[in-house]
SEFIMAR-890631 format. One record per residue (C-alpha): residue number from 1; x, y, z. Coordinates in steps of 0.5 Angstrom, whole numbers, plus 2048, in hexadecimal, padded with zeros to 3 digits. Layout:
BEGIN
NODE    nr     u     v     w
NODE   NUM     X     Y     Z
...
***
This chain:
BEGIN
NODE    nr     u     v     w
NODE     1   8C3   78A   7B3
NODE     2   8BB   789   7B1
NODE     3   8B8   78C   7B7
NODE     4   8BC   793   7B8
NODE     5   8B8   796   7B1
NODE     6   8B2   794   7B4
NODE     7   8B3   797   7BA
NODE     8   8B5   79D   7B7
NODE     9   8AF   79D   7B2
NODE    10   8AA   79D   7B8
NODE    11   8AE   7A2   7BC
NODE    12   8AD   7A7   7B6
NODE    13   8A6   7A5   7B5
NODE    14   8A5   7A7   7BD
NODE    15   8A8   7AD   7BC
NODE    16   8A4   7AF   7B6
NODE    17   89E   7AD   7BA
NODE    18   8A0   7B1   7BF
NODE    19   8A2   7B7   7BB
NODE    20   89B   7B7   7B8
NODE    21   897   7B7   7BF
NODE    22   89C   7BD   7C1
NODE    23   899   7C0   7BA
NODE    24   892   7BF   7BC
NODE    25   892   7C1   7C3
NODE    26   896   7C7   7C0
NODE    27   890   7C8   7BB
NODE    28   88B   7C7   7C1
NODE    29   88F   7CC   7C5
NODE    30   88F   7D1   7BF
NODE    31   887   7D0   7BE
NODE    32   885   7D1   7C5
NODE    33   886   7D8   7C6
NODE    34   882   7D9   7C0
NODE    35   87C   7D5   7C2
NODE    36   87D   7D8   7C9
NODE    37   87C   7DF   7C6
NODE    38   876   7DD   7C2
NODE    39   873   7DA   7C8
NODE    40   874   7E1   7CC
NODE    41   872   7E5   7C6
NODE    42   86B   7E1   7C6
NODE    43   86A   7E1   7CD
NODE    44   86B   7E9   7CD
NODE    45   866   7E9   7C7
NODE    46   861   7E5   7CB
NODE    47   862   7E9   7D2
NODE    48   861   7F0   7CE
NODE    49   85A   7ED   7CB
NODE    50   858   7EB   7D2
NODE    51   85A   7F2   7D5
NODE    52   856   7F5   7CF
NODE    53   850   7F1   7D0
NODE    54   850   7F2   7D7
NODE    55   850   7F9   7D6
NODE    56   84B   7F9   7D1
NODE    57   846   7F5   7D6
NODE    58   847   7F9   7DC
NODE    59   846   7FF   7D8
NODE    60   83F   7FC   7D5
NODE    61   83D   7FB   7DC
NODE    62   83F   801   7DF
NODE    63   83A   805   7D9
NODE    64   834   802   7DC
NODE    65   835   804   7E3
NODE    66   836   80B   7E0
NODE    67   830   80B   7DD
NODE    68   82C   808   7E3
NODE    69   82F   80E   7E7
NODE    70   82D   813   7E2
NODE    71   826   810   7E2
NODE    72   825   810   7E9
NODE    73   827   817   7EA
NODE    74   822   819   7E5
NODE    75   81D   815   7E9
NODE    76   81F   818   7EF
NODE    77   81F   81F   7EC
NODE    78   817   81D   7EA
NODE    79   815   81B   7F1
NODE    80   818   821   7F4
NODE    81   814   826   7EF
NODE    82   80E   822   7F2
NODE    83   80D   826   7F9
NODE    84   808   824   7FE
NODE    85   804   82A   801
NODE    86   800   82A   808
NODE    87   7FC   830   80A
NODE    88   800   834   805
NODE    89   807   832   807
NODE    90   80C   82D   804
NODE    91   80D   826   807
NODE    92   813   821   806
NODE    93   80E   81C   803
NODE    94   807   819   803
NODE    95   803   818   809
NODE    96   804   811   80C
NODE    97   7FE   810   812
NODE    98   801   80D   818
NODE    99   7FD   808   81D
NODE   100   7F6   808   81C
NODE   101   7F5   80E   818
NODE   102   7F2   80F   811
NODE   103   7F3   814   80C
NODE   104   7ED   816   808
NODE   105   7EB   81A   802
NODE   106   7E5   81D   803
NODE   107   7DF   81E   7FE
NODE   108   7DC   824   7FC
NODE   109   7D6   826   801
NODE   110   7CF   828   7FF
NODE   111   7CF   830   7FC
NODE   112   7C7   830   7FD
NODE   113   7C1   82E   801
NODE   114   7BC   82A   7FF
NODE   115   7B8   830   7FD
NODE   116   7BD   832   7F8
NODE   117   7C0   838   7FC
NODE   118   7C8   839   7FC
NODE   119   7CC   838   802
NODE   120   7D2   83D   803
NODE   121   7D8   83A   805
NODE   122   7D7   83B   80D
NODE   123   7D0   838   80D
NODE   124   7D2   831   809
NODE   125   7D3   82B   80D
NODE   126   7D9   828   80E
NODE   127   7DB   822   80A
NODE   128   7DA   81B   80D
NODE   129   7DC   817   807
NODE   130   7E2   815   803
NODE   131   7E7   811   800
NODE   132   7ED   80E   804
NODE   133   7F4   810   801
NODE   134   7F8   80C   806
NODE   135   7F7   809   80D
NODE   136   7FC   807   813
NODE   137   7FD   800   815
NODE   138   7F9   800   81B
NODE   139   7FA   801   822
NODE   140   7FD   7FD   827
NODE   141   7F8   7FA   82D
NODE   142   7FB   7FE   834
NODE   143   7FB   7F7   838
NODE   144   7FC   7F1   833
NODE   145   800   7F5   82E
NODE   146   7FC   7F2   828
NODE   147   7FB   7F6   822
NODE   148   7F4   7F8   820
NODE   149   7F4   7F9   819
NODE   150   7F1   7FF   815
NODE   151   7EA   7FC   812
NODE   152   7EB   800   80C
NODE   153   7F1   801   806
NODE   154   7F2   806   801
NODE   155   7ED   807   7FC
NODE   156   7E7   805   801
NODE   157   7E2   80A   802
NODE   158   7E0   80C   809
NODE   159   7DA   810   80D
NODE   160   7DD   813   813
NODE   161   7DA   817   819
NODE   162   7D8   81E   817
NODE   163   7DD   821   81D
NODE   164   7E2   81C   81C
NODE   165   7E9   81D   819
NODE   166   7EE   822   818
NODE   167   7ED   826   811
NODE   168   7F3   828   80D
NODE   169   7F5   82A   806
NODE   170   7FA   825   803
NODE   171   7FC   827   7FC
NODE   172   7F7   82C   7FB
NODE   173   7F1   827   7FD
NODE   174   7ED   826   803
NODE   175   7EF   820   807
NODE   176   7ED   81E   80E
NODE   177   7F1   81A   813
NODE   178   7EC   815   817
NODE   179   7ED   80F   81B
NODE   180   7EB   808   81A
NODE   181   7E6   809   81F
NODE   182   7E3   80F   81C
NODE   183   7E0   80B   816
NODE   184   7D9   809   816
NODE   185   7D9   805   80F
NODE   186   7DD   804   809
NODE   187   7DB   801   802
NODE   188   7DE   800   7FB
NODE   189   7DC   804   7F5
NODE   190   7DA   80C   7F4
NODE   191   7D3   80C   7F8
NODE   192   7D0   808   7FE
NODE   193   7CB   803   7FD
NODE   194   7C8   7FE   801
NODE   195   7CC   7F8   7FE
NODE   196   7D3   7FB   7FE
NODE   197   7D3   7FF   805
NODE   198   7D6   7FB   80B
NODE   199   7D5   7FE   812
NODE   200   7DC   7FF   815
NODE   201   7DE   7FA   81B
NODE   202   7D9   7FB   821
NODE   203   7D4   7FF   81D
NODE   204   7CD   7FC   81B
NODE   205   7C9   800   815
NODE   206   7C2   801   817
NODE   207   7BC   803   813
NODE   208   7B8   808   816
NODE   209   7B0   807   817
NODE   210   7AC   80C   815
NODE   211   7A9   811   81B
NODE   212   7A2   811   81C
NODE   213   79F   818   81A
NODE   214   798   816   81E
NODE   215   798   815   825
NODE   216   794   810   829
NODE   217   78E   814   82A
NODE   218   78D   816   822
NODE   219   791   81D   822
NODE   220   795   81E   81C
NODE   221   79C   821   81D
NODE   222   79F   825   818
NODE   223   7A6   822   814
NODE   224   7A9   829   816
NODE   225   7A8   827   81D
NODE   226   7AB   820   81D
NODE   227   7B1   822   818
NODE   228   7B6   823   81E
NODE   229   7B4   81D   822
NODE   230   7B9   818   821
NODE   231   7B6   811   821
NODE   232   7BA   80B   825
NODE   233   7B7   805   822
NODE   234   7B7   801   81C
NODE   235   7B9   7FB   818
NODE   236   7C0   7F8   818
NODE   237   7C2   7F7   811
NODE   238   7CA   7F6   811
NODE   239   7CF   7F4   817
NODE   240   7D6   7F6   817
NODE   241   7DB   7F1   819
NODE   242   7DC   7F2   820
NODE   243   7E0   7F6   825
NODE   244   7E7   7F3   825
NODE   245   7EA   7F1   82C
NODE   246   7F0   7F1   82F
NODE   247   7F2   7EA   82C
NODE   248   7F1   7EC   825
NODE   249   7EA   7E9   824
NODE   250   7E3   7EC   823
NODE   251   7DE   7EC   828
NODE   252   7D7   7E9   826
NODE   253   7D1   7EE   824
NODE   254   7CB   7EE   829
NODE   255   7C6   7EF   824
NODE   256   7C5   7EC   81D
NODE   257   7C3   7EE   816
NODE   258   7BB   7EF   816
NODE   259   7BB   7F0   81E
NODE   260   7B7   7F6   820
NODE   261   7BB   7FA   825
NODE   262   7BA   800   829
NODE   263   7C1   805   82B
NODE   264   7C2   80B   82F
NODE   265   7C0   812   82D
NODE   266   7C5   816   829
NODE   267   7C9   80F   828
NODE   268   7C8   80E   821
NODE   269   7CC   812   81B
NODE   270   7C7   813   816
NODE   271   7C8   811   80E
NODE   272   7C4   811   808
NODE   273   7C5   80B   804
NODE   274   7C1   80A   7FD
NODE   275   7BC   80F   800
NODE   276   7BB   80C   806
NODE   277   7BC   80E   80D
NODE   278   7C1   80A   811
NODE   279   7C5   80B   817
NODE   280   7CC   808   819
NODE   281   7CC   806   821
NODE   282   7D2   802   825
NODE   283   7D0   7FC   828
NODE   284   7D1   7FE   82F
NODE   285   7CC   803   82E
NODE   286   7C6   7FE   82C
NODE   287   7C1   7FE   832
NODE   288   7BD   7F8   830
NODE   289   7BB   7F3   82A
NODE   290   7B4   7F3   829
NODE   291   7B4   7ED   825
NODE   292   7B3   7EC   81D
NODE   293   7AE   7F0   81A
NODE   294   7A8   7EC   818
***
């Protein structure tokens, strides 16, 4: 009699707890769609923000590319306007010497003689001095394939033979295309001095001795008679680095600075440096060395 009500009370208590759990689960189920909808809305908003930021980033990255392309077109437009001319004809670009060729801007020639007489254009001597505009990489030796580099670079001043090279008109300037073998000497600066001149490769610079105007019997010879006589003897004042061999090394000079040398007739190339007559002679044209002058 006593235990029955307790069971009923416990059953009623269990049913109440079950009802509470059911109501709480129903409440959770009712709240779940609202939370899902909030999360969905939040995700959509974040996706829209990222897509808009990606669009703006791509647009900002594209704008400089358009600007650079425009700037490149303007640069290309300016380069196209600067057209190069060669002998009165348009060429596609600047001249680039190949092999051992050297492009030289020739200097002005003398317009008057020593006596002050003006010379017409057809009587002027051909310019043999100039400034290097561009130089090729050098020629290859035909047997060994070793590259013999050019002895000069752009900006150097050179002296070359009177009948060497090919004259051209490049961008309304007188230029000459020569080979590295045609260069007699090179130097840095505006004018030649004994300090800055360097004989090219296998050339030596010889200071010519003054010719005697008196014979052994005492007869004085007029200077006008000896004017056309070319001396072939003098003092070696500077020596080049030597001729480049097939292995790329330079050969030694047969003479030294200070030696008195004698060379073949008409083998020298006359040049006046600081008012003194000199001659540039190849080493192979030197006949003998007479020893140092006492």
